[in-house]
N, CA, C and O of each residue as an XYZ file, in Angstrom:
508
protein
N       3.138     -5.495     12.932
C       3.608     -4.314     12.232
C       2.513     -3.900     11.202
O       1.624     -4.659     10.817
N       2.676     -2.634     10.809
C       1.686     -2.067      9.895
C       2.322     -1.686      8.560
O       3.394     -1.081      8.511
N       1.622     -2.062      7.460
C       1.999     -1.627      6.158
C       1.036     -0.568      5.758
O      -0.179     -0.718      5.888
N       1.590      0.511      5.266
C       0.798      1.711      4.954
C       0.451      1.702      3.454
O       1.330      1.634      2.595
N      -0.893      1.773      3.163
C      -1.325      1.816      1.820
C      -1.155      3.194      1.236
O      -0.954      4.165      1.965
N      -1.236      3.287     -0.103
C      -1.049      4.523     -0.788
C      -1.957      5.636     -0.384
O      -1.544      6.792     -0.286
N      -3.210      5.288     -0.145
C      -4.178      6.375      0.207
C      -3.767      6.981      1.561
O      -3.962      8.181      1.753
N      -3.224      6.231      2.483
C      -2.745      6.779      3.765
C      -1.501      7.658      3.532
O      -1.408      8.768      4.058
N      -0.576      7.158      2.759
C       0.656      7.861      2.470
C       0.378      9.217      1.753
O       0.980     10.240      2.079
N      -0.529      9.186      0.793
C      -0.899     10.413      0.134
C      -1.496     11.400      1.146
O      -1.204     12.595      1.099
N      -2.332     10.894      2.058
C      -2.954     11.764      3.054
C      -1.861     12.413      3.902
O      -1.928     13.607      4.192
N      -0.870     11.642      4.294
C       0.287     12.185      5.017
C       0.961     13.259      4.251
O       1.250     14.333      4.780
N       1.217     12.981      2.996
C       1.911     13.975      2.143
C       1.122     15.297      2.024
O       1.684     16.386      1.908
N      -0.157     15.139      2.060
C      -1.060     16.376      1.928
C      -1.345     17.013      3.256
O      -2.111     17.974      3.328
N      -0.714     16.476      4.373
C      -0.906     17.135      5.676
C      -2.256     16.879      6.270
O      -2.742     17.717      7.030
N      -2.894     15.773      5.970
C      -4.185     15.399      6.547
C      -4.048     15.201      8.082
O      -3.200     14.435      8.541
N      -4.842     15.861      8.809
C      -4.784     15.819     10.263
C      -5.056     14.391     10.827
O      -4.381     13.899     11.732
N      -6.109     13.765     10.211
C      -6.438     12.325     10.751
C      -5.294     11.448     10.474
O      -4.925     10.661     11.345
N      -4.679     11.516      9.302
C      -3.539     10.634      8.985
C      -2.354     10.937      9.903
O      -1.671     10.007     10.331
N      -2.093     12.187     10.214
C      -1.016     12.582     11.061
C      -1.237     12.059     12.454
O      -0.281     11.590     13.073
N      -2.445     12.112     12.987
C      -2.768     11.644     14.245
C      -2.606     10.144     14.352
O      -2.134      9.641     15.372
N      -2.983      9.435     13.330
C      -2.781      7.975     13.288
C      -1.307      7.585     13.242
O      -0.921      6.533     13.752
N      -0.503      8.418     12.640
C       0.911      8.130     12.438
C       1.666      7.988     13.841
O       2.612      7.208     13.953
N       1.267      8.680     14.783
C       1.848      8.624     16.098
C       1.712      7.291     16.725
O       2.536      6.890     17.548
N       0.633      6.560     16.331
C       0.332      5.303     16.907
C       1.012      4.096     16.205
O       0.926      2.974     16.704
N       1.655      4.309     15.106
C       2.169      3.238     14.284
C       3.647      2.971     14.650
O       4.495      3.853     14.509
N       3.926      1.802     15.100
C       5.280      1.372     15.423
C       5.881      0.772     14.127
O       5.220      0.019     13.413
N       7.137      1.125     13.854
C       7.845      0.533     12.685
C       6.993      0.556     11.398
O       6.702     -0.514     10.864
N       6.605      1.667     10.907
C       5.766      1.711      9.705
C       6.562      1.122      8.531
O       7.789      1.176      8.452
N       5.761      0.566      7.642
C       6.316     -0.054      6.434
C       5.366      0.275      5.308
O       4.215      0.647      5.538
N       5.850      0.135      4.097
C       5.036      0.106      2.905
C       5.605     -0.862      1.895
O       6.570     -1.563      2.197
N       5.042     -0.921      0.711
C       5.554     -1.907     -0.293
C       6.122     -1.155     -1.469
O       5.853      0.030     -1.665
N       6.867     -1.822     -2.202
C       7.454     -1.290     -3.416
C       6.357     -0.865     -4.414
O       6.532      0.058     -5.209
N       5.233     -1.571     -4.337
C       4.070     -1.254     -5.243
C       3.543      0.098     -4.762
O       3.284      0.959     -5.602
N       3.379      0.322     -3.529
C       2.953      1.605     -3.012
C       3.873      2.771     -3.444
O       3.439      3.859     -3.821
N       5.201      2.441     -3.353
C       6.133      3.434     -3.757
C       5.999      3.780     -5.200
O       6.104      4.954     -5.555
N       5.767      2.798     -6.070
C       5.445      3.015     -7.488
C       4.270      3.939     -7.634
O       4.322      4.863     -8.447
N       3.163      3.722     -6.848
C       2.012      4.555     -6.957
C       2.298      5.987     -6.559
O       1.809      6.925     -7.188
N       3.102      6.157     -5.498
C       3.523      7.503     -5.071
C       4.307      8.196     -6.165
O       4.026      9.348     -6.493
N       5.264      7.527     -6.721
C       6.115      8.170     -7.789
C       5.286      8.494     -9.023
O       5.467      9.533     -9.659
N       4.392      7.603     -9.342
C       3.452      7.840    -10.496
C       2.688      9.085    -10.223
O       2.572      9.930    -11.110
N       2.153      9.250     -9.031
C       1.385     10.497     -8.732
C       2.295     11.703     -8.707
O       1.885     12.795     -9.100
N       3.533     11.526     -8.250
C       4.473     12.702     -8.298
C       4.702     13.131     -9.763
O       4.661     14.314    -10.100
N       4.942     12.123    -10.611
C       5.218     12.491    -11.951
C       4.020     13.167    -12.713
O       4.211     13.870    -13.706
N       2.854     12.930    -12.226
C       1.636     13.540    -12.760
C       1.244     14.868    -12.112
O       0.295     15.543    -12.509
N       2.021     15.189    -11.113
C       1.674     16.442    -10.321
C       2.136     17.706    -11.052
O       2.891     17.663    -12.023
N       1.646     18.819    -10.534
C       1.990     20.134    -11.132
C       3.470     20.430    -10.986
O       4.049     21.118    -11.826
N       4.098     19.912     -9.918
C       5.502     20.142     -9.646
C       6.169     18.837     -9.336
O       6.352     18.510     -8.164
N       6.556     18.048    -10.377
C       7.125     16.690    -10.132
C       8.360     16.723     -9.313
O       8.524     15.854     -8.457
N       9.253     17.662     -9.503
C      10.496     17.737     -8.724
C      10.263     17.856     -7.264
O      10.874     17.143     -6.468
N       9.387     18.749     -6.894
C       9.001     18.949     -5.451
C       8.303     17.642     -4.935
O       8.593     17.124     -3.857
N       7.385     17.170     -5.775
C       6.660     15.960     -5.319
C       7.599     14.743     -5.113
O       7.444     13.989     -4.153
N       8.594     14.565     -6.051
C       9.509     13.526     -5.905
C      10.294     13.652     -4.626
O      10.508     12.642     -3.956
N      10.748     14.872     -4.238
C      11.484     15.125     -3.035
C      10.634     14.709     -1.823
O      11.146     14.055     -0.915
N       9.349     15.079     -1.799
C       8.504     14.728     -0.700
C       8.313     13.240     -0.547
O       8.311     12.722      0.570
N       8.146     12.526     -1.691
C       7.983     11.134     -1.698
C       9.299     10.471     -1.219
O       9.241      9.524     -0.434
N      10.456     10.931     -1.661
C      11.721     10.420     -1.280
C      11.834     10.572      0.275
O      12.227      9.628      0.959
N      11.512     11.677      0.775
C      11.630     11.882      2.223
C      10.701     10.915      3.031
O      11.116     10.315      4.023
N       9.492     10.799      2.583
C       8.556      9.920      3.287
C       9.033      8.500      3.231
O       9.021      7.811      4.251
N       9.465      8.020      2.049
C       9.893      6.634      1.959
C      11.122      6.342      2.732
O      11.288      5.230      3.232
N      12.033      7.342      2.856
C      13.197      7.082      3.724
C      12.875      6.906      5.166
O      13.708      6.422      5.932
N      11.684      7.284      5.565
C      11.311      7.193      6.973
C      10.767      5.823      7.378
O      10.419      5.601      8.538
N      10.696      4.894      6.394
C      10.074      3.555      6.712
C      10.763      2.536      5.866
O      11.453      2.854      4.897
N      10.555      1.260      6.265
C      10.988      0.155      5.422
C      10.022     -0.037      4.239
O       8.805      0.093      4.376
N      10.638     -0.366      3.021
C       9.843     -0.630      1.892
C      10.064     -2.106      1.531
O      11.172     -2.548      1.226
N       8.943     -2.842      1.585
C       8.987     -4.315      1.351
C       9.023     -4.483     -0.140
O       8.327     -3.799     -0.890
N       9.883     -5.446     -0.563
C      10.029     -5.708     -1.999
C       8.991     -6.792     -2.470
O       8.337     -7.470     -1.678
N       8.911     -6.880     -3.753
C       8.063     -7.822     -4.442
C       8.862     -9.025     -4.862
O       9.393     -9.061     -5.972
N       8.959    -10.016     -3.991
C       9.827    -11.158     -4.190
C       9.018    -12.389     -4.530
O       7.790    -12.330     -4.477
N       9.627    -13.474     -4.867
C       8.930    -14.674     -5.350
C       7.851    -15.175     -4.474
O       6.817    -15.562     -5.019
N       7.960    -15.220     -3.126
C       6.779    -15.667     -2.318
C       5.580    -14.743     -2.511
O       4.446    -15.221     -2.536
N       5.792    -13.453     -2.645
C       4.706    -12.517     -2.924
C       4.187    -12.678     -4.303
O       2.984    -12.523     -4.516
N       5.048    -12.990     -5.291
C       4.546    -13.215     -6.627
C       3.573    -14.407     -6.618
O       2.492    -14.315     -7.200
N       3.937    -15.517     -5.969
C       3.051    -16.661     -5.915
C       1.782    -16.353     -5.175
O       0.708    -16.762     -5.616
N       1.854    -15.652     -4.072
C       0.659    -15.364     -3.306
C      -0.223    -14.452     -4.154
O      -1.431    -14.685     -4.204
N       0.302    -13.436     -4.818
C      -0.476    -12.520     -5.669
C      -1.143    -13.234     -6.790
O      -2.304    -12.963     -7.097
N      -0.411    -14.183     -7.442
C      -0.971    -14.947     -8.514
C      -2.205    -15.736     -8.091
O      -3.216    -15.821     -8.788
N      -2.053    -16.285     -6.943
C      -3.161    -17.099     -6.358
C      -4.369    -16.208     -6.030
O      -5.503    -16.598     -6.307
N      -4.153    -15.042     -5.457
C      -5.145    -14.062     -5.102
C      -5.873    -13.679     -6.422
O      -7.099    -13.753     -6.509
N      -5.111    -13.281     -7.406
C      -5.662    -12.827     -8.679
C      -6.531    -13.941     -9.336
O      -7.622    -13.685     -9.843
N      -6.009    -15.149     -9.302
C      -6.783    -16.249     -9.926
C      -8.116    -16.514     -9.134
O      -9.174    -16.722     -9.729
N      -8.019    -16.497     -7.849
C      -9.295    -16.628     -7.058
C     -10.269    -15.561     -7.353
O     -11.444    -15.836     -7.598
N      -9.816    -14.338     -7.339
C     -10.731    -13.131     -7.653
C     -11.326    -13.286     -9.090
O     -12.527    -13.098     -9.286
N     -10.526    -13.607    -10.017
C     -10.987    -13.726    -11.437
C     -11.926    -14.871    -11.577
O     -12.953    -14.745    -12.245
N     -11.617    -15.993    -10.973
C     -12.467    -17.208    -11.065
C     -13.833    -16.917    -10.459
O     -14.846    -17.432    -10.933
N     -13.867    -16.092     -9.412
C     -15.098    -15.704     -8.734
C     -15.856    -14.554     -9.462
O     -16.951    -14.174     -9.050
N     -15.272    -14.025    -10.518
C     -15.852    -12.919    -11.200
C     -15.818    -11.703    -10.385
O     -16.735    -10.891    -10.514
N     -14.826    -11.476     -9.527
C     -14.776    -10.399     -8.569
C     -13.400     -9.754     -8.565
O     -12.770     -9.667     -7.512
N     -12.908     -9.289     -9.739
C     -11.562     -8.751     -9.814
C     -11.422     -7.382     -9.153
O     -12.363     -6.596     -9.046
N     -10.177     -7.149     -8.715
C      -9.818     -5.854     -8.199
C      -8.599     -5.343     -8.941
O      -8.005     -6.066     -9.741
N      -8.225     -4.099     -8.679
C      -7.063     -3.482     -9.340
C      -5.824     -4.413     -9.117
O      -5.581     -4.821     -7.981
N      -5.077     -4.737    -10.130
C      -3.910     -5.563    -10.003
C      -2.920     -5.083     -9.033
O      -2.308     -5.873     -8.315
N      -2.737     -3.782     -8.985
C      -1.726     -3.243     -8.057
C      -2.127     -3.544     -6.635
O      -1.261     -3.790     -5.795
N      -3.447     -3.533     -6.327
C      -3.875     -3.879     -4.955
C      -3.695     -5.379     -4.712
O      -3.442     -5.782     -3.577
N      -3.815     -6.191     -5.719
C      -3.517     -7.661     -5.606
C      -2.019     -7.813     -5.191
O      -1.674     -8.574     -4.288
N      -1.172     -7.059     -5.891
C       0.283     -7.211     -5.666
C       0.620     -6.742     -4.232
O       1.437     -7.376     -3.564
N      -0.007     -5.622     -3.743
C       0.135     -5.141     -2.444
C      -0.303     -6.226     -1.458
O       0.427     -6.530     -0.515
N      -1.465     -6.803     -1.662
C      -2.005     -7.799     -0.777
C      -1.078     -8.996     -0.677
O      -0.902     -9.533      0.417
N      -0.490     -9.425     -1.756
C       0.436    -10.573     -1.749
C       1.625    -10.282     -0.857
O       2.058    -11.142     -0.091
N       2.134     -9.115     -0.948
C       3.345     -8.710     -0.136
C       2.911     -8.670      1.313
O       3.604     -9.224      2.166
N       1.803     -8.042      1.624
C       1.285     -7.977      2.978
C       1.111     -9.393      3.561
O       1.555     -9.664      4.677
N       0.481    -10.265      2.823
C       0.218    -11.626      3.336
C       1.450    -12.422      3.631
O       1.556    -13.025      4.699
N       2.431    -12.443      2.672
C       3.565    -13.221      2.916
C       4.464    -12.679      4.047
O       5.248    -13.411      4.651
N       4.330    -11.473      4.285
C       5.062    -10.839      5.390
C       4.309    -10.928      6.724
O       4.823    -10.500      7.757
N       3.118    -11.473      6.698
C       2.244    -11.613      7.906
C       2.099    -10.273      8.620
O       2.345    -10.146      9.820
N       1.693     -9.285      7.836
C       1.484     -7.903      8.354
C       0.027     -7.525      8.186
O      -0.784     -8.267      7.632
N      -0.279     -6.294      8.707
C      -1.592     -5.719      8.571
C      -1.474     -4.498      7.705
O      -0.565     -3.681      7.852
N      -2.456     -4.393      6.760
C      -2.497     -3.228      5.852
C      -3.374     -2.127      6.418
O      -4.519     -2.376      6.795
N      -2.845     -0.906      6.482
C      -3.728      0.234      6.900
C      -4.222      0.948      5.654
O      -3.419      1.469      4.880
N      -5.484      0.978      5.459
C      -6.022      1.505      4.211
C      -7.449      2.089      4.418
O      -8.112      1.833      5.423
N      -7.872      2.874      3.427
C      -9.300      3.253      3.375
C      -9.912      2.592      2.161
O     -11.099      2.781      1.897
N      -9.150      1.832      1.423
C      -9.631      1.165      0.174
C     -10.296     -0.123      0.533
O      -9.892     -1.182      0.053
N     -11.310     -0.068      1.368
C     -11.989     -1.178      1.805
C     -12.686     -2.025      0.693
O     -12.749     -3.253      0.754
N     -13.182     -1.314     -0.282
C     -13.953     -1.911     -1.379
C     -13.134     -3.002     -2.129
O     -13.698     -3.997     -2.584
N     -11.816     -2.802     -2.249
C     -10.920     -3.787     -2.908
C     -10.369     -4.797     -1.918
O     -10.453     -6.003     -2.152
N      -9.809     -4.324     -0.822
C      -9.066     -5.182      0.043
C      -9.965     -6.173      0.889
O      -9.501     -7.217      1.348
N     -11.239     -5.795      1.061
C     -12.106     -6.734      1.764
C     -12.543     -7.914      0.932
O     -13.156     -8.841      1.460
N     -12.251     -7.908     -0.338
C     -12.553     -9.041     -1.222
C     -11.457    -10.101     -1.197
O     -11.628    -11.187     -1.750
N     -10.337     -9.791     -0.560
C      -9.174    -10.745     -0.628
C      -9.140    -11.546      0.650
O      -8.880    -11.055      1.749
N      -9.433    -12.867      0.416
C      -9.494    -13.796      1.561
C      -8.108    -13.915      2.229
O      -7.072    -14.057      1.579
N      -8.165    -13.845      3.580
C      -6.962    -14.025      4.364
C      -6.093    -12.835      4.556
O      -5.090    -12.896      5.268
N      -6.480    -11.689      3.898
C      -5.671    -10.424      4.081
C      -6.092     -9.816      5.420
O      -7.276     -9.689      5.733
N      -5.099     -9.458      6.173
C      -5.290     -8.729      7.427
C      -5.200     -7.212      7.114
O      -4.138     -6.707      6.754
N      -6.298     -6.531      7.255
C      -6.300     -5.071      6.977
C      -7.096     -4.313      8.040
O      -7.932     -4.874      8.749
N      -6.807     -3.054      8.117
C      -7.553     -2.195      9.100
C      -7.832     -0.898      8.365
O      -6.976     -0.383      7.646
N      -9.075     -0.356      8.554
C      -9.407      0.974      8.014
C      -8.951      2.118      8.912
O      -9.143      2.083     10.127
N      -8.363      3.100      8.317
C      -7.929      4.278      9.201
C      -8.926      5.363      9.116
O      -8.763      6.403      9.754
């Protein structure tokens, strides 16, 4: 199964043709509660938050949203410690997303290669 990163979901919301073409190939799309947070944060910062919230609501209703539960907490803590110990930190929200993806044994669809390629054991694919 595929977990959709925020950059992909934003592209869908903006009507990006490449994202839309990719969507037809994805079976049982999912995202994480962290990605949902990022989408709502963006909606709240938009010119029309009410409209943006409605669009995010509609998009998120079309897929499963994976929660941040204790196994993901532990995995994310380990990822963050490894990155910090190596002097190679990434955005903490990306670490939390990676923890959820890894404990669910899923693949992350993203264009944020610069962050996610630093996380050992994370299964990801660039769109």
